[in-house]
ROTIGU-931540 format. One record per residue (C-alpha): x, y, z; residue in three letters. Coordinates in Angstrom, 1 decimal, m for minus. Layout:
! residues N
<node <X Y Z> "ALA">;
...
! end
This chain:
! residues 552
<node <19.4 m1.2 48.0> "MET">;
<node <15.8 m2.4 48.1> "LEU">;
<node <14.9 0.9 46.4> "ALA">;
<node <17.4 0.6 43.8> "GLN">;
<node <16.2 m2.9 42.9> "VAL">;
<node <12.7 m2.0 43.0> "ALA">;
<node <13.6 0.8 40.3> "THR">;
<node <15.7 m1.5 38.2> "PHE">;
<node <12.9 m4.2 38.1> "ALA">;
<node <10.1 m1.2 37.4> "ALA">;
<node <12.5 0.2 34.6> "ALA">;
<node <13.1 m3.2 33.0> "ARG">;
<node <9.4 m4.4 33.2> "ALA">;
<node <8.3 m0.9 31.7> "LEU">;
<node <11.2 m1.5 28.8> "ARG">;
<node <12.6 2.0 29.6> "LEU">;
<node <16.0 2.3 28.5> "PRO">;
<node <19.1 2.2 30.7> "PRO">;
<node <19.7 5.0 33.2> "ALA">;
<node <22.0 7.9 32.3> "VAL">;
<node <22.5 9.3 35.8> "ALA">;
<node <25.5 7.8 37.9> "GLY">;
<node <23.7 8.7 41.1> "LYS">;
<node <20.5 9.9 42.1> "VAL">;
<node <20.3 11.5 45.7> "SER">;
<node <17.1 13.0 47.3> "TYR">;
<node <16.1 15.1 50.1> "ARG">;
<node <12.6 14.4 51.6> "ARG">;
<node <10.2 16.7 53.6> "HIS">;
<node <11.4 19.9 52.3> "GLN">;
<node <9.2 22.8 53.5> "ARG">;
<node <7.9 25.1 50.8> "VAL">;
<node <6.1 28.3 52.2> "ARG">;
<node <3.3 29.4 50.2> "ALA">;
<node <2.4 33.2 50.1> "ARG">;
<node <m0.2 32.7 53.0> "ASP">;
<node <2.3 30.8 55.4> "GLY">;
<node <1.0 27.5 54.7> "VAL">;
<node <3.8 24.9 54.2> "VAL">;
<node <3.8 22.4 51.4> "LEU">;
<node <5.9 19.5 51.9> "MET">;
<node <8.1 18.7 49.0> "THR">;
<node <10.7 15.9 48.0> "ASP">;
<node <13.5 16.5 45.6> "HIS">;
<node <15.2 13.7 43.5> "TYR">;
<node <18.4 14.9 42.2> "ALA">;
<node <20.3 13.7 39.1> "THR">;
<node <24.0 14.1 38.7> "ASP">;
<node <23.6 14.8 34.7> "VAL">;
<node <25.0 18.3 34.5> "PRO">;
<node <22.9 21.5 33.9> "ASP">;
<node <19.8 19.2 33.9> "ALA">;
<node <16.0 20.5 33.7> "GLY">;
<node <13.4 20.1 36.5> "THR">;
<node <10.3 18.0 36.5> "VAL">;
<node <7.4 19.3 38.7> "LEU">;
<node <4.7 17.0 40.0> "ILE">;
<node <2.1 18.2 42.4> "ARG">;
<node <m0.3 15.7 43.8> "THR">;
<node <m2.9 15.2 46.5> "PRO">;
<node <m2.1 11.3 46.6> "TYR">;
<node <1.2 11.2 48.6> "GLY">;
<node <4.8 11.4 48.3> "ARG">;
<node <5.6 7.7 49.3> "GLY">;
<node <5.0 4.3 47.7> "GLY">;
<node <4.9 4.3 43.9> "PRO">;
<node <5.6 8.1 43.6> "ILE">;
<node <8.9 7.7 44.9> "THR">;
<node <9.4 5.2 42.0> "LEU">;
<node <8.4 7.9 39.7> "PHE">;
<node <11.0 10.3 41.3> "GLY">;
<node <13.9 7.5 40.9> "ARG">;
<node <13.0 6.7 37.3> "LEU">;
<node <12.9 10.2 36.0> "ILE">;
<node <15.9 11.5 38.0> "ALA">;
<node <17.9 8.3 36.6> "GLN">;
<node <17.1 9.6 33.3> "ARG">;
<node <18.7 13.0 33.7> "GLY">;
<node <16.0 15.3 35.1> "LEU">;
<node <15.7 16.7 38.5> "HIS">;
<node <12.4 15.6 40.1> "THR">;
<node <10.3 17.4 42.5> "VAL">;
<node <7.0 16.1 43.8> "ILE">;
<node <4.8 18.1 46.0> "GLN">;
<node <1.9 17.0 48.4> "SER">;
<node <m1.0 19.6 47.7> "CYS">;
<node <m2.2 21.8 50.4> "ARG">;
<node <m3.9 20.0 53.1> "GLY">;
<node <m2.6 16.6 52.1> "THR">;
<node <0.2 14.1 53.4> "TYR">;
<node <1.9 16.6 55.7> "GLY">;
<node <1.1 20.0 53.8> "SER">;
<node <m0.6 22.3 55.8> "GLY">;
<node <m4.1 24.1 55.2> "GLY">;
<node <m7.3 22.3 54.2> "THR">;
<node <m7.4 20.4 50.8> "PHE">;
<node <m10.1 22.1 48.7> "ASP">;
<node <m10.2 20.5 45.3> "PRO">;
<node <m8.6 22.6 42.4> "MET">;
<node <m8.8 25.7 44.5> "LEU">;
<node <m5.4 26.6 45.6> "HIS">;
<node <m3.5 24.8 42.7> "GLU">;
<node <m2.8 28.1 40.7> "ARG">;
<node <m1.4 30.0 43.7> "ILE">;
<node <0.4 27.1 45.4> "ASP">;
<node <2.0 26.2 42.0> "GLY">;
<node <3.1 29.7 41.3> "ILE">;
<node <4.6 29.8 44.8> "ASP">;
<node <6.5 26.6 44.2> "THR">;
<node <7.9 27.5 41.0> "ILE">;
<node <9.3 30.7 42.6> "ASP">;
<node <10.6 28.4 45.3> "TRP">;
<node <12.4 26.5 42.4> "LEU">;
<node <13.9 29.8 40.8> "ARG">;
<node <15.9 30.2 44.2> "ARG">;
<node <17.4 26.6 44.3> "GLN">;
<node <21.1 26.5 43.1> "PRO">;
<node <20.4 23.2 40.8> "TRP">;
<node <17.4 24.8 38.8> "TYR">;
<node <18.6 26.1 35.4> "ASN">;
<node <15.2 27.5 34.2> "GLY">;
<node <14.1 24.5 32.3> "ASN">;
<node <10.7 23.3 33.8> "LEU">;
<node <8.6 20.5 32.7> "ALA">;
<node <5.4 19.3 34.3> "MET">;
<node <4.3 15.6 34.5> "PHE">;
<node <1.4 13.7 36.1> "GLY">;
<node <m2.3 12.0 35.7> "SER">;
<node <m5.7 12.9 36.7> "SER">;
<node <m5.5 15.4 39.4> "TYR">;
<node <m1.8 16.1 39.0> "GLN">;
<node <m2.9 17.3 35.6> "GLY">;
<node <m5.4 19.6 37.1> "PHE">;
<node <m2.4 21.0 39.1> "ALA">;
<node <m0.6 21.6 35.9> "GLN">;
<node <m3.2 23.3 33.9> "TRP">;
<node <m3.6 25.8 36.9> "ALA">;
<node <m0.2 27.0 36.7> "VAL">;
<node <0.8 26.4 33.0> "ALA">;
<node <m0.3 29.9 31.6> "PRO">;
<node <1.8 31.7 34.1> "TYR">;
<node <5.2 30.0 33.9> "VAL">;
<node <6.5 31.7 30.7> "GLY">;
<node <9.3 30.4 28.5> "ASP">;
<node <10.6 28.4 31.6> "GLU">;
<node <7.9 25.7 30.5> "LEU">;
<node <9.4 23.3 28.0> "ARG">;
<node <7.1 20.4 28.1> "ALA">;
<node <4.0 19.3 29.7> "MET">;
<node <2.7 15.5 30.0> "VAL">;
<node <m0.9 15.4 30.8> "LEU">;
<node <m2.3 11.7 31.3> "VAL">;
<node <m6.1 11.2 31.7> "CYS">;
<node <m6.8 15.0 32.9> "THR">;
<node <m8.5 18.0 31.9> "THR">;
<node <m8.3 21.6 32.7> "SER">;
<node <m11.9 21.8 33.8> "SER">;
<node <m13.3 18.8 35.9> "ALA">;
<node <m16.7 20.9 36.0> "ARG">;
<node <m18.0 19.2 32.9> "ASP">;
<node <m17.1 15.9 33.5> "SER">;
<node <m18.6 15.8 37.2> "THR">;
<node <m22.0 16.8 35.5> "TYR">;
<node <m21.7 15.2 32.1> "ALA">;
<node <m24.5 15.6 30.3> "GLY">;
<node <m26.0 17.9 33.0> "GLU">;
<node <m26.5 14.7 35.2> "ALA">;
<node <m24.4 14.1 38.2> "PHE">;
<node <m21.4 11.6 37.7> "SER">;
<node <m22.1 9.9 41.1> "LEU">;
<node <m19.9 6.7 40.9> "ASP">;
<node <m16.7 9.0 39.9> "THR">;
<node <m17.1 11.4 42.6> "VAL">;
<node <m18.3 9.5 45.5> "LEU">;
<node <m15.5 6.9 44.7> "THR">;
<node <m12.9 9.5 44.6> "TRP">;
<node <m14.2 10.9 48.0> "ALA">;
<node <m14.0 7.3 49.5> "GLU">;
<node <m10.6 6.9 47.9> "LEU">;
<node <m9.3 10.2 49.3> "LEU">;
<node <m10.7 9.3 53.0> "SER">;
<node <m9.1 6.0 52.8> "ALA">;
<node <m5.5 7.3 52.1> "GLU">;
<node <m4.9 7.6 55.9> "GLY">;
<node <m6.0 4.3 56.7> "GLN">;
<node <m3.5 1.3 57.8> "PRO">;
<node <m2.5 m0.6 54.7> "PHE">;
<node <m4.2 m3.9 56.0> "PHE">;
<node <m7.4 m2.2 57.0> "THR">;
<node <m7.5 m0.7 53.7> "ARG">;
<node <m7.0 m4.4 52.1> "GLN">;
<node <m9.5 m5.8 54.0> "ARG">;
<node <m12.2 m3.2 53.0> "GLU">;
<node <m11.3 m3.7 49.3> "LEU">;
<node <m11.4 m7.3 49.6> "LYS">;
<node <m14.9 m7.3 51.2> "ARG">;
<node <m15.9 m5.2 47.9> "GLY">;
<node <m16.1 m1.9 49.5> "GLN">;
<node <m19.6 m2.7 51.2> "PRO">;
<node <m19.8 1.1 52.6> "LYS">;
<node <m19.2 2.6 49.1> "LEU">;
<node <m21.8 0.5 47.6> "LEU">;
<node <m24.4 1.4 50.1> "ARG">;
<node <m23.4 5.0 49.8> "GLY">;
<node <m24.0 4.9 45.9> "LEU">;
<node <m27.6 3.4 46.6> "ALA">;
<node <m28.3 6.0 49.1> "THR">;
<node <m30.9 8.8 48.9> "LEU">;
<node <m30.9 11.6 49.6> "PRO">;
<node <m27.6 12.0 47.8> "LEU">;
<node <m26.4 14.5 50.5> "GLU">;
<node <m26.2 11.7 52.9> "THR">;
<node <m24.5 9.2 50.6> "ALA">;
<node <m20.9 10.8 51.4> "ASP">;
<node <m21.9 9.8 55.4> "ARG">;
<node <m22.8 6.3 54.5> "VAL">;
<node <m19.5 5.7 52.2> "ALA">;
<node <m17.1 7.5 54.1> "VAL">;
<node <m18.5 8.0 57.7> "GLY">;
<node <m18.4 11.5 57.7> "ALA">;
<node <m19.6 14.7 55.5> "PRO">;
<node <m17.1 15.3 52.6> "VAL">;
<node <m17.2 19.2 52.1> "PRO">;
<node <m16.3 19.1 48.5> "PHE">;
<node <m19.0 16.4 47.8> "TYR">;
<node <m21.8 18.8 49.4> "GLN">;
<node <m20.3 21.8 47.5> "ASP">;
<node <m20.7 19.7 44.3> "TRP">;
<node <m24.4 18.7 44.9> "LEU">;
<node <m25.2 22.3 45.5> "ARG">;
<node <m23.0 24.0 42.7> "GLU">;
<node <m25.0 22.3 39.7> "VAL">;
<node <m24.9 25.4 37.3> "GLU">;
<node <m22.2 25.8 34.5> "PRO">;
<node <m21.7 29.3 35.5> "GLU">;
<node <m21.4 29.1 39.1> "ALA">;
<node <m19.2 31.2 40.9> "THR">;
<node <m17.8 28.2 42.6> "TYR">;
<node <m16.6 26.8 39.5> "TRP">;
<node <m14.7 29.9 38.2> "ALA">;
<node <m12.2 29.5 40.5> "ASP">;
<node <m11.5 25.9 40.2> "ARG">;
<node <m11.4 25.8 36.3> "ARG">;
<node <m8.7 26.5 34.0> "PHE">;
<node <m9.8 26.1 30.6> "ASP">;
<node <m9.7 29.9 29.8> "ASP">;
<node <m5.9 29.6 29.9> "GLY">;
<node <m5.5 26.6 27.7> "VAL">;
<node <m4.9 28.5 24.3> "PRO">;
<node <m2.3 30.5 25.8> "THR">;
<node <m0.1 27.7 26.6> "VAL">;
<node <3.0 27.2 24.0> "ARG">;
<node <5.0 24.4 25.5> "ALA">;
<node <5.1 21.3 24.0> "PRO">;
<node <2.3 19.1 25.3> "ILE">;
<node <1.9 15.2 25.2> "ALA">;
<node <m1.6 14.0 25.8> "MET">;
<node <m2.1 10.4 26.9> "ILE">;
<node <m5.6 8.8 27.8> "THR">;
<node <m8.0 5.8 27.0> "GLY">;
<node <m11.0 5.3 25.3> "TRP">;
<node <m12.8 4.6 28.6> "HIS">;
<node <m11.1 7.2 30.5> "ASP">;
<node <m13.6 9.4 32.7> "ILE">;
<node <m12.0 12.8 31.2> "PHE">;
<node <m11.9 11.6 27.5> "LEU">;
<node <m14.1 14.1 26.1> "THR">;
<node <m13.2 16.9 28.1> "ALA">;
<node <m9.1 16.3 27.3> "GLN">;
<node <m10.3 16.3 23.6> "LEU">;
<node <m11.8 19.6 24.2> "ARG">;
<node <m8.6 20.8 25.7> "ASP">;
<node <m6.6 19.3 22.6> "TYR">;
<node <m9.2 21.2 20.1> "ALA">;
<node <m8.4 24.4 22.1> "ALA">;
<node <m4.7 23.8 21.7> "LEU">;
<node <m4.8 23.2 18.0> "THR">;
<node <m7.2 26.0 17.3> "ALA">;
<node <m4.7 28.4 18.8> "ALA">;
<node <m2.0 26.8 16.5> "GLY">;
<node <m0.3 24.2 18.8> "ALA">;
<node <0.7 21.1 17.6> "SER">;
<node <0.1 18.6 20.8> "PRO">;
<node <0.8 14.9 20.5> "TYR">;
<node <m2.3 12.8 21.4> "LEU">;
<node <m2.2 9.3 22.2> "MET">;
<node <m5.5 7.4 23.1> "ILE">;
<node <m5.2 3.6 23.7> "GLY">;
<node <m7.8 0.7 25.0> "PRO">;
<node <m7.3 1.9 28.5> "TRP">;
<node <m9.4 2.8 31.6> "THR">;
<node <m8.6 5.5 34.1> "HIS">;
<node <m6.4 3.3 36.4> "GLY">;
<node <m5.4 0.5 34.1> "SER">;
<node <m1.9 m1.1 34.2> "PRO">;
<node <m1.4 m0.6 30.5> "GLY">;
<node <m2.0 2.9 30.7> "LEU">;
<node <0.6 3.5 33.5> "PHE">;
<node <3.3 1.8 31.4> "ALA">;
<node <2.3 3.9 28.1> "ALA">;
<node <2.4 7.0 30.5> "TRP">;
<node <6.1 6.2 31.8> "MET">;
<node <7.5 5.0 28.3> "ARG">;
<node <5.8 7.9 26.1> "GLU">;
<node <6.0 10.5 28.9> "GLY">;
<node <9.4 10.0 29.7> "LEU">;
<node <10.6 10.0 26.3> "ALA">;
<node <8.7 13.3 25.3> "PHE">;
<node <10.3 15.0 28.4> "LEU">;
<node <13.7 13.7 27.5> "CYS">;
<node <13.3 14.8 23.9> "ASP">;
<node <12.4 18.4 25.2> "ARG">;
<node <14.5 18.8 28.3> "MET">;
<node <18.1 19.6 28.8> "PRO">;
<node <19.6 16.5 30.4> "GLY">;
<node <18.6 12.8 29.7> "GLY">;
<node <19.2 13.3 25.8> "THR">;
<node <20.9 9.8 25.9> "ASP">;
<node <17.8 8.4 27.2> "ALA">;
<node <15.5 10.1 24.6> "ALA">;
<node <17.6 8.9 21.6> "ALA">;
<node <17.5 5.1 23.2> "ALA">;
<node <13.6 5.6 23.2> "LEU">;
<node <13.5 6.9 19.6> "ARG">;
<node <15.4 3.8 18.5> "ASN">;
<node <13.0 1.5 20.5> "SER">;
<node <9.6 0.0 19.2> "ALA">;
<node <7.9 2.2 21.9> "THR">;
<node <9.5 5.5 20.7> "ALA">;
<node <7.5 8.7 21.2> "PRO">;
<node <6.0 10.1 18.1> "ARG">;
<node <7.1 13.7 17.1> "ALA">;
<node <3.6 14.9 16.8> "GLY">;
<node <0.2 14.2 15.5> "GLY">;
<node <m2.4 11.3 16.6> "VAL">;
<node <m1.8 7.8 17.8> "HIS">;
<node <m4.8 5.6 18.3> "LEU">;
<node <m5.4 2.2 19.1> "HIS">;
<node <m8.3 0.9 16.9> "VAL">;
<node <m9.9 m2.0 18.6> "ALA">;
<node <m9.7 m5.2 16.7> "ASN">;
<node <m7.1 m3.8 14.4> "ASP">;
<node <m4.1 m2.1 16.6> "GLY">;
<node <m2.4 0.9 16.5> "TRP">;
<node <m2.7 3.5 13.7> "ARG">;
<node <m1.3 7.2 13.1> "GLU">;
<node <m3.7 10.0 12.1> "PHE">;
<node <m2.8 13.4 11.4> "PRO">;
<node <m5.3 15.2 13.8> "SER">;
<node <m8.2 14.8 15.7> "TRP">;
<node <m10.9 14.1 15.0> "PRO">;
<node <m9.4 12.2 11.9> "PRO">;
<node <m10.8 12.4 8.3> "PRO">;
<node <m13.4 10.1 7.2> "GLY">;
<node <m16.8 9.4 5.7> "THR">;
<node <m20.0 10.4 7.8> "PRO">;
<node <m22.0 7.5 8.7> "GLY">;
<node <m25.3 6.9 10.4> "GLU">;
<node <m27.7 4.1 11.5> "VAL">;
<node <m31.3 4.5 12.2> "PHE">;
<node <m33.5 2.6 14.9> "LEU">;
<node <m36.3 0.6 13.5> "HIS">;
<node <m39.5 m0.3 15.6> "PRO">;
<node <m38.7 m4.2 15.0> "ASP">;
<node <m35.5 m3.9 17.2> "GLY">;
<node <m33.4 m3.6 13.9> "GLY">;
<node <m31.0 m1.0 12.6> "LEU">;
<node <m31.1 0.4 9.1> "GLY">;
<node <m29.6 2.7 6.4> "ALA">;
<node <m32.8 4.7 6.6> "GLY">;
<node <m35.6 5.5 8.9> "PRO">;
<node <m38.1 2.9 9.8> "GLY">;
<node <m41.9 2.7 10.2> "THR">;
<node <m44.2 1.9 12.6> "GLY">;
<node <m45.1 2.6 16.2> "GLU">;
<node <m42.7 3.9 18.6> "PRO">;
<node <m40.9 1.6 21.0> "SER">;
<node <m41.7 2.0 24.7> "THR">;
<node <m40.4 1.0 28.1> "PHE">;
<node <m41.0 1.9 31.6> "TYR">;
<node <m38.2 3.5 33.8> "TYR">;
<node <m38.6 3.1 37.6> "ASP">;
<node <m35.9 5.2 39.7> "PRO">;
<node <m36.6 2.9 42.6> "ALA">;
<node <m35.2 0.1 40.5> "ASP">;
<node <m32.8 2.1 38.2> "PRO">;
<node <m31.3 0.8 35.1> "THR">;
<node <m27.7 m0.2 36.0> "PRO">;
<node <m24.4 0.9 34.5> "SER">;
<node <m22.1 m1.7 33.4> "LEU">;
<node <m18.6 m1.0 32.3> "GLY">;
<node <m17.7 2.1 30.4> "GLY">;
<node <m15.8 5.3 31.9> "ALA">;
<node <m15.9 4.7 35.8> "VAL">;
<node <m13.1 5.6 38.2> "LEU">;
<node <m12.6 2.2 39.5> "ALA">;
<node <m10.5 0.3 37.0> "ALA">;
<node <m11.9 m3.2 38.1> "ASN">;
<node <m15.4 m1.9 37.1> "LYS">;
<node <m14.5 0.1 33.9> "ALA">;
<node <m13.9 m0.7 30.1> "GLY">;
<node <m15.4 m3.3 27.9> "ARG">;
<node <m18.0 m5.6 29.6> "VAL">;
<node <m20.5 m8.1 28.0> "ASP">;
<node <m23.7 m6.3 28.3> "ASN">;
<node <m26.1 m9.2 27.9> "ARG">;
<node <m27.3 m9.0 31.4> "PRO">;
<node <m28.4 m5.4 31.3> "VAL">;
<node <m29.9 m5.8 27.9> "GLU">;
<node <m32.1 m8.4 29.2> "ALA">;
<node <m33.8 m6.2 31.5> "ARG">;
<node <m37.4 m4.6 30.3> "SER">;
<node <m36.3 m1.1 30.8> "ASP">;
<node <m33.6 m1.3 28.1> "VAL">;
<node <m34.4 m0.8 24.3> "LEU">;
<node <m32.1 m2.8 22.1> "VAL">;
<node <m31.8 m2.5 18.3> "PHE">;
<node <m29.3 m4.6 16.3> "THR">;
<node <m28.1 m4.4 12.9> "GLY">;
<node <m27.1 m7.2 10.2> "GLU">;
<node <m23.7 m9.0 10.3> "PRO">;
<node <m21.1 m6.7 8.6> "VAL">;
<node <m19.7 m8.5 5.8> "GLU">;
<node <m16.3 m6.3 5.4> "THR">;
<node <m14.4 m4.5 8.1> "PRO">;
<node <m16.2 m1.2 9.4> "LEU">;
<node <m13.9 1.1 11.2> "ASP">;
<node <m15.4 3.7 13.1> "LEU">;
<node <m13.0 6.4 14.1> "VAL">;
<node <m14.0 9.8 15.7> "GLY">;
<node <m16.9 11.4 17.3> "GLU">;
<node <m20.0 9.7 18.0> "VAL">;
<node <m23.6 11.1 18.8> "SER">;
<node <m27.0 10.1 18.9> "ALA">;
<node <m30.5 12.0 18.0> "THR">;
<node <m33.4 10.4 19.9> "ILE">;
<node <m37.0 11.5 19.5> "HIS">;
<node <m38.5 10.7 22.8> "VAL">;
<node <m41.6 11.5 24.8> "HIS">;
<node <m41.4 11.0 28.6> "GLY">;
<node <m43.5 11.1 31.4> "GLU">;
<node <m42.7 12.7 33.7> "PRO">;
<node <m41.0 15.7 31.8> "GLU">;
<node <m37.7 15.1 34.1> "PHE">;
<node <m35.8 12.2 32.7> "PHE">;
<node <m32.6 11.0 31.0> "ASP">;
<node <m31.7 9.5 27.8> "VAL">;
<node <m28.6 7.1 28.0> "PHE">;
<node <m27.5 5.8 24.7> "VAL">;
<node <m24.8 3.0 24.2> "ARG">;
<node <m23.2 1.3 21.0> "LEU">;
<node <m22.2 m1.9 21.4> "CYS">;
<node <m20.3 m4.6 19.2> "ASP">;
<node <m22.0 m8.0 19.2> "VAL">;
<node <m19.6 m10.9 18.4> "ASP">;
<node <m20.6 m14.1 16.6> "PRO">;
<node <m21.0 m15.9 20.0> "LYS">;
<node <m23.7 m13.1 20.9> "GLY">;
<node <m21.9 m11.5 23.4> "ARG">;
<node <m22.6 m7.7 23.6> "SER">;
<node <m19.3 m5.1 24.1> "TRP">;
<node <m20.0 m1.8 24.9> "ASN">;
<node <m17.9 0.7 22.3> "VAL">;
<node <m18.9 4.1 23.5> "CYS">;
<node <m22.1 5.8 25.2> "ASP">;
<node <m23.5 9.0 26.5> "GLY">;
<node <m26.4 10.2 28.6> "LEU">;
<node <m28.2 13.5 28.9> "VAL">;
<node <m30.7 15.0 31.4> "ARG">;
<node <m33.8 16.3 30.0> "VAL">;
<node <m35.6 19.2 31.6> "VAL">;
<node <m38.4 21.4 30.2> "PRO">;
<node <m36.9 23.9 27.9> "GLY">;
<node <m33.3 22.3 27.4> "ARG">;
<node <m34.3 20.4 24.3> "PHE">;
<node <m36.7 21.4 21.3> "PRO">;
<node <m40.2 19.6 21.7> "ARG">;
<node <m42.6 19.4 18.7> "ASP">;
<node <m46.6 20.1 19.1> "ALA">;
<node <m47.4 16.4 20.0> "ASP">;
<node <m44.8 16.8 23.1> "GLY">;
<node <m42.2 14.8 21.6> "VAL">;
<node <m38.6 15.9 22.6> "THR">;
<node <m35.8 15.7 20.1> "ARG">;
<node <m32.8 15.0 22.2> "VAL">;
<node <m29.1 15.3 21.2> "THR">;
<node <m27.0 12.7 23.0> "VAL">;
<node <m23.2 13.3 22.5> "PRO">;
<node <m21.3 10.3 23.1> "MET">;
<node <m17.9 9.3 23.9> "PHE">;
<node <m15.7 9.1 20.8> "PRO">;
<node <m14.3 5.8 19.6> "THR">;
<node <m11.8 4.0 17.5> "ALA">;
<node <m13.3 0.6 16.9> "HIS">;
<node <m13.5 m2.0 14.0> "ARG">;
<node <m16.7 m3.9 13.6> "PHE">;
<node <m14.9 m7.1 12.2> "ALA">;
<node <m16.9 m9.3 9.5> "PRO">;
<node <m19.5 m11.3 11.3> "GLY">;
<node <m20.1 m8.7 14.0> "HIS">;
<node <m23.0 m6.6 14.4> "ARG">;
<node <m23.7 m3.1 15.7> "MET">;
<node <m26.0 m2.7 18.6> "ARG">;
<node <m27.8 0.2 20.0> "VAL">;
<node <m29.2 0.5 23.6> "GLN">;
<node <m31.5 3.1 24.5> "VAL">;
<node <m32.4 3.5 28.4> "THR">;
<node <m33.4 5.8 30.9> "GLY">;
<node <m30.2 5.9 33.1> "GLY">;
<node <m27.3 4.1 34.0> "ALA">;
<node <m26.9 4.0 37.6> "HIS">;
<node <m24.5 4.6 39.5> "PRO">;
<node <m22.4 6.1 36.9> "ARG">;
<node <m24.9 8.8 36.7> "TRP">;
<node <m27.2 9.5 39.8> "ALA">;
<node <m30.5 8.3 39.1> "ARG">;
<node <m33.4 11.0 37.7> "ASN">;
<node <m35.9 11.0 40.5> "PRO">;
<node <m38.3 12.3 37.9> "GLY">;
<node <m39.6 15.2 39.9> "THR">;
<node <m37.2 18.2 39.2> "GLY">;
<node <m36.4 18.4 43.0> "GLU">;
<node <m32.6 19.7 43.8> "PRO">;
<node <m30.0 17.0 43.3> "LEU">;
<node <m29.0 16.6 46.8> "GLY">;
<node <m32.1 16.7 48.7> "SER">;
<node <m34.3 14.9 46.5> "ALA">;
<node <m36.1 11.8 48.0> "VAL">;
<node <m39.4 11.4 46.4> "ALA">;
<node <m39.0 9.0 43.2> "LEU">;
<node <m41.5 9.1 40.3> "ARG">;
<node <m41.2 6.8 37.5> "GLY">;
<node <m42.7 7.1 34.1> "GLY">;
<node <m43.1 5.4 30.6> "ARG">;
<node <m41.0 6.5 27.5> "ARG">;
<node <m41.6 6.1 24.0> "TRP">;
<node <m38.7 6.4 21.3> "VAL">;
<node <m39.9 7.3 17.7> "PHE">;
<node <m38.1 6.0 14.6> "HIS">;
<node <m40.2 6.8 11.7> "ASP">;
<node <m39.7 9.3 8.8> "GLU">;
<node <m40.9 12.2 10.7> "ALA">;
<node <m38.9 11.7 14.0> "ARG">;
<node <m35.9 9.6 12.8> "PRO">;
<node <m33.8 8.3 15.7> "SER">;
<node <m30.2 7.5 14.8> "SER">;
<node <m26.5 7.4 15.9> "VAL">;
<node <m24.1 9.1 13.7> "ARG">;
<node <m20.3 8.3 13.6> "PHE">;
<node <m17.4 8.8 11.1> "THR">;
<node <m16.1 5.7 9.1> "VAL">;
<node <m12.2 6.0 8.4> "ALA">;
! end
């Protein structure tokens, strides 16, 4: 009874249509045997809608708590729901090694589905974050049975997000390691740690060498964390078995992609979108004002995702019709973007059409339509006191998203360039990148660029950003030793309202979102020596530093 009440309350809070199933039954802890004999624990939420399709969710985050709500909500809307714990998690046998076993285990699970009397050959997959990795791992091998995929804040390849800009995404990786280790803790023990602000995790994020940070944050070595500190090269054999982007263009099932402007996987997910469209597919794309774990994302995921499934799967068609007639109906295709300070808009594709725009950094701390004149701006970066990250795309929702950046802009190691107030609305929608001409000592350094919106009260809100790691030979250098660094930034859809000003920050890092650059070129995991140095940012006609974007 309590489960029914909770499900009803959740459906009402999420503004879902009424259930179409008369009854939902479930079988917990079914034992699905993989080809190597490992048992994968699996739950089945059965709908009584005749000839219903099946939704598969494979997850390392357990089958209890909120995930049981997923099972009931989906089954009530006319679809069988199968939820399986990934290898090495929550009762499933074997050892959890991120992404390594998802392809084979997923294929074996679908073979098991084919032997079930209630399975009618119509399959969908549904899920967020790691659950999306599990979808991409198996999608190219399902064939015509695959009728739909709902991919939320995820990507086919976690490698590039792990080493964004070829630096190391320390906060995301170590926070995820701590989260996985905490899943077996008693509830009140976990709540006490969260209330204290996760001091062990904070100490781990500040620890050197990085190869000991997992012991500080978790209390023991974390094998995948250690692997990721070692396997840094893009073409490493280690990652070849753990990335699934090669199969993306072959998937023909309808796909819905739902994500947020401050999600850790945004740029990687948009690469998957581009691969699909280049192959002739027409995925639905929705990007909202969300972070990786924000409540608004969850609500949109359930509304839009369920509607997408119901529209494309046998069973649950009454629910799909109800959603189509509601204010939150799923779009048939195209791109649905939330433009900050303006609201939702429809676009035909990503990136949307528009007019190229560019602002140039000036030596007086201003921004202009053309290059400035004067001496380069300079700052000193000290890895022993690394420039902190503030907001943006990090894993923990309480630390992510839009934040007033004035505290970090007050530091001496942050260059700030601010434009004049805009007179009419200025809408930036699409890809953003920066070109920074910089001379750095030592020759190993990072370049972090952030675009902000300064409101009439002087608050500086981050819009998008990016960081790249500079090593000798990675970027072109002129005869004077000045390096031309291209910084791909997160895309955006943002309106600068009248009276607001555009601001660009240039710094030498953003810690702990990215691991600090020790300045020595030593291996990522074992580096302990710290070498600070001065940076000179050029902004003249010969070496113009700028930020480029698209004006919608």
